[in-house]
MARTIMAR-89809 format. One record per residue (C-alpha): x, y, z; residue in one letter. Coordinates in steps of 0.5 Angstrom, whole numbers, always signed. Example, Ala and Ser with C-alpha at 12.3 -4.5 7.8 and 13.67 -1.06 7.14 Angstrom:
BEGIN
      u      v      w  res
    +25     -9    +16    A
    +27     -2    +14    S
! end
This chain:
BEGIN
      u      v      w  res
   -206    +54   -145    M
   -200    +50   -148    P
   -201    +48   -155    R
   -195    +43   -156    I
   -194    +37   -152    G
   -193    +29   -153    V
   -199    +25   -156    R
   -201    +19   -152    V
   -201    +13   -156    P
   -208     +9   -155    P
   -204     +3   -152    R
   -202     +8   -147    D
   -208    +12   -147    A
   -213     +6   -145    I
   -210     +6   -138    N
   -213    +13   -136    V
   -219    +13   -141    L
   -221     +6   -139    A
   -220     +7   -131    E
   -226     +6   -127    S
   -228     +5   -119    D
   -226     -2   -120    H
   -220     -1   -125    V
   -214     +3   -122    I
   -208     +3   -127    A
   -203     +5   -122    N
   -196     +2   -122    L
   -192     +2   -115    V
   -185     +0   -114    D
   -182     -1   -107    V
   -175     -1   -105    L
   -173     -3    -98    V
   -166     +0    -96    V
   -162     -2    -90    D
   -162     +5    -86    A
   -159     +4    -80    A
   -153     +8    -78    G
   -154    +12    -85    T
   -158    +19    -87    D
   -164    +15    -89    A
   -166    +13    -82    A
   -168    +20    -79    D
   -170    +23    -86    L
   -174    +29    -86    T
   -179    +32    -91    H
   -174    +37    -93    D
   -168    +33    -94    V
   -173    +28    -98    A
   -175    +34   -103    C
   -168    +36   -104    A
   -166    +29   -106    W
   -171    +28   -111    M
   -170    +35   -114    R
   -163    +33   -116    A
   -167    +27   -120    R
   -172    +31   -124    L
   -169    +29   -130    D
   -168    +22   -129    V
   -175    +21   -133    D
   -180    +25   -137    P
   -185    +23   -132    V
   -182    +27   -127    F
   -184    +34   -131    R
   -190    +32   -134    R
   -198    +32   -133    R
   -203    +30   -138    M
   -208    +35   -142    R
   -214    +31   -144    R
   -218    +34   -150    R
   -226    +36   -149    F
   -230    +30   -148    A
   -224    +26   -150    D
   -226    +27   -157    L
   -218    +27   -159    G
   -212    +24   -156    D
   -209    +26   -149    P
   -202    +30   -149    F
   -197    +30   -144    W
   -195    +37   -142    I
   -188    +39   -140    T
   -187    +43   -133    D
   -180    +46   -132    R
   -182    +48   -125    E
   -184    +43   -121    V
   -186    +43   -114    D
   -183    +37   -111    V
   -186    +38   -104    A
   -193    +36   -107    D
   -190    +30   -109    H
   -186    +27   -103    V
   -189    +24    -97    V
   -185    +22    -91    V
   -188    +18    -85    E
   -185    +15    -79    R
   -188     +8    -78    I
   -189     +8    -71    T
   -192     +1    -70    E
   -188     -5    -70    P
   -190    -11    -76    G
   -192    -11    -83    W
   -199     -8    -81    S
   -197     +0    -82    G
   -193     -1    -88    V
   -198     -5    -91    E
   -204     +0    -90    R
   -200     +6    -93    H
   -198     +2    -99    I
   -205     -1   -100    A
   -207     +6   -100    H
   -202     +9   -104    V
   -203     +4   -109    M
   -211     +4   -110    A
   -212    +12   -109    T
   -213    +14   -117    P
   -208    +20   -119    M
   -211    +26   -122    V
   -206    +26   -128    L
   -208    +34   -130    E
   -204    +35   -123    R
   -199    +30   -122    S
   -196    +24   -125    T
   -192    +21   -120    W
   -191    +21   -112    E
   -185    +18   -108    I
   -187    +16   -101    H
   -181    +15    -95    F
   -183    +10    -90    L
   -178    +10    -84    T
   -177     +7    -77    G
   -180     +0    -80    I
   -178     -6    -75    R
   -180    -13    -73    D
   -182    -15    -81    V
   -180    -22    -83    A
   -174    -21    -88    G
   -173    -13    -87    V
   -168    -11    -83    P
   -170     -7    -77    D
   -169     +1    -78    G
   -171     +0    -85    A
   -173     +5    -90    T
   -178     +3    -95    V
   -179     +8   -101    V
   -185     +7   -105    V
   -185    +10   -112    V
   -192    +11   -116    K
   -193    +13   -123    V
   -199    +12   -128    H
   -199     +6   -133    H
   -201    +11   -138    S
   -194    +14   -137    S
   -190     +7   -137    M
   -190     +0   -136    D
   -187     -5   -131    G
   -180     -5   -134    L
   -180     +2   -135    G
   -181     +3   -128    L
   -176     -1   -126    V
   -171     +3   -131    S
   -173     +9   -127    V
   -172     +6   -120    M
   -165     +4   -123    R
   -163    +11   -125    A
   -166    +14   -119    L
   -162    +10   -114    F
   -156     +9   -118    A
   -152    +14   -113    D
   -150    +13   -106    P
   -151    +20   -104    G
   -155    +26   -104    M
   -152    +28   -111    A
   -154    +25   -117    H
   -149    +23   -123    G
   -154    +24   -129    G
   -156    +17   -130    A
   -163    +17   -134    T
   -168    +11   -135    S
   -168     +7   -141    T
   -173    +10   -146    P
   -179     +5   -148    R
   -183     +8   -154    G
   -184    +15   -154    G
   -185    +21   -159    S
   -183    +28   -161    A
   -187    +34   -158    P
   -192    +36   -163    T
   -197    +42   -164    M
   -204    +40   -162    M
   -209    +40   -167    R
   -216    +43   -167    P
   -221    +39   -163    L
   -225    +39   -170    W
   -220    +36   -173    R
   -218    +31   -168    E
   -226    +29   -168    A
   -226    +28   -175    A
   -220    +23   -175    S
   -224    +19   -170    S
   -228    +16   -175    V
   -223    +13   -180    P
   -219    +11   -174    R
   -225     +7   -171    A
   -226     +4   -177    I
   -219     +2   -177    A
   -220     -1   -170    F
   -226     -5   -172    V
   -222     -8   -178    R
   -215     -9   -174    A
   -219    -13   -168    M
   -223    -17   -173    S
   -216    -19   -176    A
   -213    -20   -169    S
   -219    -25   -167    R
   -218    -29   -173    R
   -211    -30   -172    A
   -211    -32   -165    M
   -217    -37   -166    A
   -213    -43   -168    P
   -209    -42   -162    R
   -214    -40   -157    A
   -215    -44   -150    H
   -221    -47   -147    P
   -224    -42   -142    P
   -222    -44   -134    R
   -227    -45   -129    P
   -228    -39   -125    A
   -226    -39   -117    T
   -227    -34   -111    R
   -221    -30   -114    F
   -225    -28   -121    N
   -231    -24   -118    S
   -232    -17   -117    R
   -227    -13   -112    I
   -228     -8   -107    T
   -220     -5   -108    L
   -219     -6   -100    D
   -213    -10   -101    H
   -208    -15    -97    R
   -201    -15    -99    I
   -196    -20    -97    R
   -189    -21    -99    V
   -185    -27    -99    L
   -177    -26    -99    F
   -173    -31   -102    L
   -166    -33   -104    D
   -164    -34   -111    L
   -159    -40   -109    P
   -165    -43   -106    R
   -169    -43   -113    I
   -163    -45   -117    R
   -162    -51   -113    A
   -169    -53   -116    I
   -167    -51   -123    K
   -161    -56   -123    R
   -165    -62   -122    A
   -169    -60   -128    V
   -164    -56   -132    P
   -169    -54   -138    E
   -174    -50   -133    V
   -173    -43   -132    T
   -173    -39   -125    V
   -180    -36   -127    N
   -183    -43   -129    D
   -181    -45   -122    I
   -185    -39   -119    L
   -191    -41   -123    L
   -191    -48   -121    T
   -190    -45   -113    A
   -197    -41   -115    V
   -200    -47   -118    S
   -199    -51   -112    L
   -201    -46   -107    A
   -207    -44   -111    M
   -210    -51   -112    S
   -208    -53   -104    R
   -212    -47   -102    Y
   -218    -48   -106    L
   -218    -55   -104    H
   -218    -53    -96    D
   -224    -49    -98    K
   -227    -55   -101    G
   -227    -51   -108    E
   -221    -54   -112    E
   -224    -55   -119    P
   -224    -61   -123    V
   -221    -57   -129    A
   -214    -54   -129    T
   -213    -47   -128    L
   -209    -42   -131    S
   -205    -35   -131    T
   -204    -29   -135    T
   -197    -27   -136    M
   -194    -21   -139    P
   -189    -22   -144    L
   -184    -16   -146    D
   -184    -14   -153    I
   -180     -8   -153    D
   -175     -8   -160    G
   -180    -13   -163    A
   -185     -8   -165    V
   -185     -1   -168    D
   -189     +3   -164    S
   -189    +10   -160    P
   -192     +7   -154    A
   -189     +6   -147    A
   -193     +0   -145    N
   -189     -5   -149    R
   -192    -12   -146    T
   -197    -17   -149    T
   -201    -22   -145    F
   -201    -29   -145    V
   -205    -35   -142    D
   -201    -40   -139    V
   -204    -47   -136    D
   -202    -48   -129    L
   -203    -56   -129    H
   -207    -56   -123    T
   -210    -63   -124    T
   -203    -66   -124    E
   -201    -69   -117    P
   -194    -70   -118    E
   -190    -63   -116    P
   -184    -64   -121    M
   -188    -67   -126    Q
   -193    -61   -126    R
   -186    -56   -126    L
   -184    -60   -133    R
   -192    -59   -135    A
   -192    -51   -133    V
   -185    -50   -137    H
   -188    -53   -143    G
   -194    -49   -143    S
   -190    -43   -141    A
   -185    -44   -147    S
   -191    -45   -152    E
   -194    -39   -150    A
   -187    -35   -151    K
   -187    -39   -158    N
   -194    -36   -160    R
   -192    -29   -158    V
   -186    -30   -163    K
   -190    -33   -168    A
   -195    -27   -167    M
   -190    -22   -167    L
   -187    -25   -174    D
   -193    -23   -177    T
   -195    -17   -174    H
   -198    -11   -178    T
   -202     -6   -174    V
   -206     -8   -167    G
   -213     -5   -165    P
   -210     -1   -160    F
   -205     +2   -164    D
   -210     +6   -168    V
   -216     +6   -163    A
   -219    +13   -162    P
   -220    +16   -155    A
   -227    +16   -156    S
   -227     +8   -157    V
   -223     +7   -151    L
   -228    +11   -147    R
   -233     +6   -149    V
   -229     +0   -148    I
   -228     +3   -141    G
   -235     +4   -140    A
   -237     -3   -142    L
   -232     -7   -138    S
   -235     -4   -132    T
   -242     -7   -134    M
   -239    -14   -135    A
   -242    -20   -131    P
   -237    -23   -126    H
   -241    -29   -124    D
   -240    -33   -130    R
   -238    -41   -129    P
   -232    -40   -133    T
   -226    -34   -134    V
   -221    -33   -139    P
   -215    -34   -134    S
   -215    -34   -126    N
   -210    -30   -124    T
   -204    -26   -126    V
   -196    -28   -125    V
   -191    -22   -127    S
   -184    -22   -127    N
   -180    -16   -126    M
   -172    -17   -125    P
   -169    -11   -122    H
   -162    -13   -124    G
   -155    -14   -120    N
   -153     -7   -119    D
   -153     -4   -112    A
   -158     +1   -111    L
   -158     +6   -106    W
   -161    +12   -102    F
   -157    +17    -98    L
   -152    +12    -96    G
   -157     +6    -95    A
   -156     +0    -99    P
   -162     -3   -102    A
   -163    -10   -100    V
   -170    -12   -104    S
   -175    -10   -108    A
   -182    -11   -109    F
   -188     -9   -113    M
   -195    -10   -111    P
   -201     -9   -116    M
   -208     -7   -116    P
   -213    -12   -117    T
   -219    -11   -122    V
   -226    -14   -123    D
   -225    -21   -125    G
   -218    -22   -122    M
   -217    -21   -115    G
   -211    -25   -114    L
   -204    -22   -117    I
   -197    -25   -116    H
   -191    -20   -118    H
   -184    -23   -118    V
   -178    -18   -117    T
   -171    -19   -116    S
   -165    -15   -114    L
   -158    -18   -114    G
   -159    -25   -110    R
   -166    -23   -107    R
   -172    -25   -110    V
   -179    -23   -108    S
   -186    -26   -109    V
   -191    -20   -108    T
   -198    -23   -107    V
   -204    -17   -107    T
   -211    -20   -106    V
   -218    -17   -105    D
   -219    -17    -97    S
   -226    -21    -99    T
   -223    -26   -102    M
   -219    -28    -97    M
   -223    -26    -91    A
   -223    -32    -86    D
   -220    -31    -79    P
   -213    -35    -80    D
   -211    -30    -83    P
   -212    -33    -90    D
   -207    -29    -93    P
   -201    -31    -89    D
   -204    -38    -90    R
   -203    -37    -97    Y
   -196    -35    -96    M
   -194    -41    -92    R
   -197    -45    -98    Y
   -192    -41   -103    L
   -186    -43    -99    D
   -189    -50    -98    D
   -189    -51   -105    A
   -182    -49   -106    L
   -180    -54   -100    V
   -183    -59   -104    V
   -180    -58   -110    M
   -173    -57   -106    E
   -174    -64   -103    G
   -176    -67   -110    A
   -169    -64   -113    A
   -165    -66   -107    A
   -167    -73   -108    L
   -166    -73   -116    A
   -159    -70   -114    A
   -157    -76   -110    E
   -153    -82   -113    P
   -157    -88   -114    A
   -154    -93   -109    S
   -150    -99   -112    T
   -152   -106   -110    P
   -147   -110   -107    V
   -146   -116   -111    P
   -148   -123   -109    A
   -142   -127   -106    V
   -143   -134   -109    A
   -143   -140   -104    D
   -137   -144   -104    K
   -138   -151   -106    V
! end
């Protein structure tokens, strides 16, 4: 049994040690390629494996598996396997039924199926022959790349995707992902030493957690009213994607120059959520909020691959005028970013930089027992943004036309939005637990219409703001 490996830092390890039936820490990135007339159209398993075999050195994840210590009395380790049976990780499936349903079922199953990290840390699925899906070219191939959150964060996966699909053909030019964190291999200590070190680390965790709570208390937001999306989940997901052209969003930005593209999409989510809940007779009188991940790579000195922090952003759902709501959301998002900057300026050691594996296991167990019928919650949804850059991406001669990233729901957070962009194409992916949009409309499609309608409303307001004010015709004095 290997005795040398890369220690998994606590910030990464919590993603596996705190997993449960209702918390699945998978990461999925999906690339849509226009495969018609290319080698990607009639893909075979052998060809897909050969393509992937040439790319195993794009990122360490493709040659790793996890080794956990007995009873999690010590940190887990990444073990490197030089011989990888690629065929065990690659799936090729032809989607025979037209429309979105077959694609959705496959992606939802991949996303919600737990990974056995002792055997595999990645999968890649090629779905071919897709047709009659709005925003997707007929004959497209969809490539689904799945990794575990303990190995990287969302931006880490984006970096992997950009390196995997950098070359048009079968050969790979040697592009690799950009490391986020990481540490050198080391000898595994005897289990008794690992267990003994857990005691001082647990004490350091408690002290760091207390310091963190004291620092955050003055900036804490009031709890938000719970909605239908903040209850226990079933992991039966519905996935929808709204494909948008970036110039459409920038037209709104021109009317309100201080806002960002992300502010506009946050406001679209705000408008869609409040409208949907209003339709159900469930619109809260107090404002809702979203959790928003922020990248802190370069701002902290940590070996962890997960280099994001999370902030609460007010969605101002009680503001009736859309453009005023946009400005208010922009203000709240800016204030949240400033809070993070202030926190990082005084950052020392966070609780999840030092927590031993045994404490992380306890945290995971306690989270499964938390009640989900409370009248208030810290946040109502998640809105994440993962830009994929402007460079062309390819698969076997087929150009990528868009990317999207569904994300598993968790207890208390059954509605998740993920914004991605590739070139001038923006995708808004909505993942929702089926029990939370179960009406026969079908409700997920209605919600996606509300997202698009929100952008239409802001576009109309932006167009009105851009019109020059009419010049009044001067009155002509009567001759006397």
